[in-house]
Structure formats: structure tokens, C-alpha cells
C-alpha positions, 0 to 999 in steps of 0.5 A, spaced: 487 541 525 489 534 526 494 532 521 501 529 522 508 532 520 514 528 520 521 532 520 528 529 519 525 523 523 530 518 524 530 511 528 537 508 531 538 501 534 544 502 537 549 503 531 544 501 526 540 506 523 533 504 520 529 510 519 533 515 515 531 523 516 524 522 513 520 528 512 512 527 511 506 531 511 499 528 512 493 532 512 487 533 516 482 527 515 487 524 510 487 517 509 495 515 508 498 508 507 505 506 508 507 501 503 513 497 502 516 490 502 518 487 509 523 490 513 522 497 509 521 501 516 513 502 515 511 499 521 517 502 525 515 509 522 508 508 525 510 506 532 514 512 532 508 516 531 504 512 536 510 513 541 511 506 541 518 507 539 522 512 541 524 517 535 532 518 535 532 524 532 528 529 528 521 531 530 513 529 530 507 533 530 500 532 531 496 538 529 500 544 532 503 539 538 510 537 538 509 530 540 516 527 539 517 526 547 510 525 549 508 518 552 503 514 547 497 516 551 498 523 551 498 523 543 491 523 541 492 517 537 489 510 537 492 504 534 489 497 531 494 492 531 494 485 526 492 481 532 485 483 535 488 483 542 480 482 545 479 480 552 476 473 551 472 473 558 468 480 556 463 481 551 463 485 545 460 491 548 465 491 554 471 490 550 469 496 546 468 500 552 474 498 556 479 503 555 474 509 557 472 505 563 479 505 565 480 512 565 473 513 569 468 516 564 461 516 566 457 510 564 452 513 560 458 517 556 461 510 555 454 507 553 453 512 548 460 512 545 459 504 544 452 505 541 455 510 536 461 505 534 457 499 534 452 503 529 458 505 524 461 498 524 454 494 524 456 490 530 449 491 534 447 484 533 453 482 536 454 486 543 452 481 548 457 476 544 464 474 547 470 474 542 470 466 541 463 467 538 465 472 532 469 471 526 475 474 524 472 479 521 468 481 526 473 481 531 477 486 527 471 490 527 471 490 535 478 492 535 477 498 530 470 500 535 475 500 541 479 505 537 473 509 535 470 510 542 476 513 545 475 519 540 482 519 537 485 525 533 489 520 529 487 512 527 493 508 526 493 501 523 498 496 523 497 491 517 490 490 521 487 485 515 494 480 515 490 475 519 484 474 515 482 470 509 482 473 502 474 474 502 474 477 509 480 482 507 476 484 501 470 485 506 474 489 511 477 493 506 470 496 504 469 497 511 475 501 513 474 505 507 466 506 509 469 508 516 473 513 513 468 516 509 463 517 515 468 519 521 473 523 516 478 522 521 486 522 519 488 515 518 495 512 517 495 505 515 501 500 514 501 494 509 505 490 504 499 489 500 499 494 494 492 492 492 490 495 499 494 501 498 491 503 491 484 501 494 484 505 500 489 511 500 488 518 499 496 518 499 501 513 498 508 513 501 512 508 498 518 506 503 524 502 501 530 501 506 527 506 511 527 512 506 521 515 502 522 513 495 515 517 493 509 520 495 503 521 491 496 519 490 495 512 488 494 513 480 499 518 480 504 513 483 501 508 478 502 513 472 508 517 473 513 513 478 519 516 479 524 510 479 523 502 477 522 500 484 516 504 485 514 502 478 514 495 480 511 495 486 505 499 485 500 496 480 498 488 479 501 484 476 507 488 477 510 492 471 514 488 466 522 490 465 526 488 459 533 490 457 534 495 452 539 499 448 539 506 445 539 505 438 537 510 432 530 512 432 528 509 440 530 504 444 531 497 441 528 491 446 532 484 444 526 481 449 521 483 444 525 480 438 529 486 437 523 491 436 525 499 436 520 503 441 520 510 439 520 515 444 520 522 446 524 522 453 531 524 454 535 518 452 543 517 454 548 516 448 547 511 442 549 504 445 547 505 452 543 500 456 536 502 459 531 499 462 524 498 459 518 498 463 511 496 460 505 494 464 501 488 463 495 492 462 498 496 456 499 490 452 495 486 447 497 480 444 496 477 437 497 470 434 502 470 429 509 467 428 514 470 433 520 468 438 515 470 443 510 464 446 505 464 451 507 459 456 501 459 461 495 462 461 491 464 468 484 464 467 480 468 472 474 469 469 473 477 467 481 477 466 486 473 464 494 473 465 498 470 459 505 469 462 510 469 456 517 466 454 522 471 451 528 470 446 532 473 452 529 469 458 526 475 461 519 474 464 513 478 461 506 478 463 500 480 459 493 482 461 487 480 457 479 480 458 477 473 460 474 472 453 480 474 449 485 470 453 490 467 448 491 459 450 498 456 452 503 454 447 501 460 442 506 464 438 504 471 439 506 478 437 506 484 443 503 490 441 502 496 446 502 504 445 509 507 445 507 513 449 505 508 455 512 505 455 517 507 461 524 508 461 529 507 466 536 509 467 540 502 467 545 504 473 541 509 478 534 506 476 531 513 476 525 514 471 528 517 464 523 523 462 
């Protein structure tokens, strides 16, 4: 078994603590994504697993081994960084086999492992080229291939697609997903891009300020977030949040023209403020006299996003099929299924259930 376990993992830089007692179980063969805003500690946590950052307190295990105090080379991990870090004077084949040559592996074994990695990553036509003759996506595939030939127990990816343009990012997401399906290794992947997290992960770990906010499968976090932060971070476009007030029969929402949304969740006492969350995908718009108006329509072909102005000045986004988009300047009535609306405590921002 080559899962990864963290127990009360802490990282301090002097008197500053940046990782706060993280407990996490990553199963053997699982694709786990650490996601969160810049500065949340996701790369630091990954580097702690790799051994590139010392663990100040707690324990990290890979499989049955306690690796907390082991050197990186002893942990059985391979890391793919944001930068490709390829040797410019070496061919693709030489770059991929370099690590094995340095550890004294036989030439025939190196050739076999490089050939297998090349097949998986579709690099056979580029083995004799040098990095300067490759595209960004091809260079990143070489960097991944260099990790594969080492035969690690765990693959670690630190924002590997950040330097690629939008089209290449999509292509490489597919390549990494295929790679995981083919070799079945445990993979831990860091990104600030929740689209990457949703499309790649078996399990997502949402981090904020060095703490885990929630762990779960992508659709579990999307459908059942524990708090406003997770609800807003998972899903694109982000969830709409409006101020609400507990009233008779439900929650009154001034930003929707005073509409009262019925709900079966446990609410605080009448008159209390709550936060109302509605995903853009759950919204329908109908053109009729209303205090809400479409300011801008972003037409993307298959889908469109309408950005509304509300009576309270709160931003609100609706998603439509491209052919059903409502044009800018139209007054609209907002429709949605009340059962799909989420409510959050105005103070703690915890989900009301």
C-alpha cells in the first residue's frame, strides 16, 4: 500500500505557524488535489510530504513507513514542478533517463523504462530532440516522464500547468488524467485553479490559511459545502451570495426585490441576518419588469453568463445556454428551485442545514 497519511502536521517558520495540525488520509492509487487561494499553504504541505520542507511537528507516513524525518531521496516520491527544469544540452531521452544514470542503473533497464514512459506520454517522435525544439506542453510531458522512469510510490505535482497557455492547459489536464488511469499510482496535485481540481481529482482538499476547510469528492464539495468559503471556491462561475433576513415562511432577500425563499433548514430567530447562496447554474431568467437588470451578457457560444445589477448593489451572475441568453439592458425576473438554495450563518459563515 502506498497511500499517504498526515497526522497533526505542523509547519513553523520561527514564531510564525503556516500549517496548523493537518490530519489527512490519501488512499493508495488516489488522485488528490490540494486547492485554495495563494498563500493558503498548499505548496508548503506538498513540500512537507516530499521532504523539501521540514515538518515542525506531527507525522507523515507513506504506505507503512514513517517518513517524517527521512531525506527526500528515501521517501519514494517524485515531484513535477511548475518549471520544467530540463537540461538544455540533453535530448528528451537523456533528460528522462538522467536520474537513473546518476544512481547507477544498467543501460538496458534505463532504455526500457524510458521507452515505456515515452509510450505512455506519446513522446516517441521527440526522443532525439532537445528541449529548445519542444513546445511548452511537450517539455512538461518530458518532466513528467522523468518522474515516471524513477518508479516512485507517489507522484507530487506543484502547479505543473501554470506556465502553459489556456489551450495547452486543457490538453495537459487530459494527459495527466490519462496517465493516472494508466499507471494507477497515488498522485497529489497542487493548484489554485478549481477547474483543474474538479476535472482531475478523486478527492479535493480545500485549504485556507494553513487549515483544511473540507475534504471530499468534487461533486460532494460542489453539492454539499460545509461553509461559505468552500461554496464560493468550488464551482465556476462562483456561487452568488446575497444578504438575507429570516422572516415568516423563510428568508427574505432584498437583493432579489424582497422575495421570500421558503426553506426547511434550521434558521436562527426571526429578524436574524443570514447569507443566501445560489449557484449561477441554478438560475433561470425571464424578461419582465423588475428591479433587477442585466448589465452585461458574456456570450461564449454554448453557454452565456449574464451579470445582473440588484437593488442592493450586490453582484449576481446567471448561466444560460448560449441560444437562451438574455441581452444587456433587459429587466429580468430571477427563478430558481428553492431546494437548491444554500444558507450560511452571517457570523461564522458555516452552512445552515
